[in-house]
N, C-alpha and C positions, 0 to 999 in steps of 0.2 A: 718427657719434655724435649722439645726439639730446639736446636740452636745451630748457629753458623759460627765458623771460625774463619777469621780473616788474618792472614799472616802479613807482616811488613806493612801494617796499617799506618797511614799518615797521622790519623787521630791519636793512636797509641804512641807514635813517635813524639808528637807534641807533648803528650802527658808525661812521657819519660823525661823529656828535657825539663819540663816544669817541675817535676817531682825529684829531678836529679837521680833517677833510677837507671840502672843498666838494662833491665827488662821490665816490660809492662804488659799486663792483660787488663783490658778495659771493656766493659759491657755497655752497649747501646742497643736497647731493645732485646732482640734475641741473637745478636751478633757479638761474639767475643773477639775483640780486636787485639792482636798481638804485635809486640815490637821487640826485636832482638831475641826472639825465641821461636822455635819451630812448633808446628802443630804437635809433632811427636813428643818433643820435650814437655810441652804444656800438658798433654794428655797423660804422660808418664808420671806426673806429679799430682796424686789424688787430692791432696789438701788444696792446691791451687785451683784445680778443676772444680772441686765442690764449692770453693769460695765464689768463683765466677758464676757457677750455675745458680747459686743463691741470688745473685744479682739478676740473672735472667728471670728467675721466679718472681722477684720483686717488680721488675718491669711488667711482667704479665699481670700481676695482681693490681697494680696501680695505673697501668697504661703508660705510654711513653712520656707524655708531658707531665702526667700526675706524679710519676716517679722522679723525674728530673727536678721538679719544683720541690717535692718533699725532701729529696736528697740534699739539694742546695740549702734549703732552710735549716735542715738538721745540722749540716756542716757549719753554717754560719753561727748557729746557736751553741753547738756543743763541740765543734772542731771535728776533724776527720776521725780521730781515734775513737771518740765517744759517740759518733754518729750511729744511731740505732741500726741503720742498714749495714754499716761495717761491722758492728757488734754481731748482728745476725749472720753475716757472711763468715766471720771468724768462727762462730759456733758451728756453722755448717762444715767447716774444714775437718771437724772431728767425726763427721758422719761417714758411714760406708759410701763408697762411690755409687752413684745412682746409675745402675746398669740400664735403666729404661730410657735414659737420656740419649738422644741420638744426634749426631752432627749431620746437618743437612748439606752443608757445602764445605769443602776443604779447599781453600785457595791460599 
């Protein structure tokens, strides 16, 4: 699976402020947007990496718009914690790191 990492992302900064989190990783398509963490810190945390790679996989499975719509509907119906996409991502945290996943861009 290929993905990109974008450090100091404005989108992730907005999410961090909205969620009142110090650090955020947020996936849009095949790009993992980071705020207040470095690429190195993110990649050194296998659970966090696998969580976000699950979201990359979900985007690939449903397409960009298809995933966004499903994710929003699921969140409105069940809340963030019980959203099936977040449940799947949390389950992926326990999997071994996907060594076949490669970062396309490090910025």
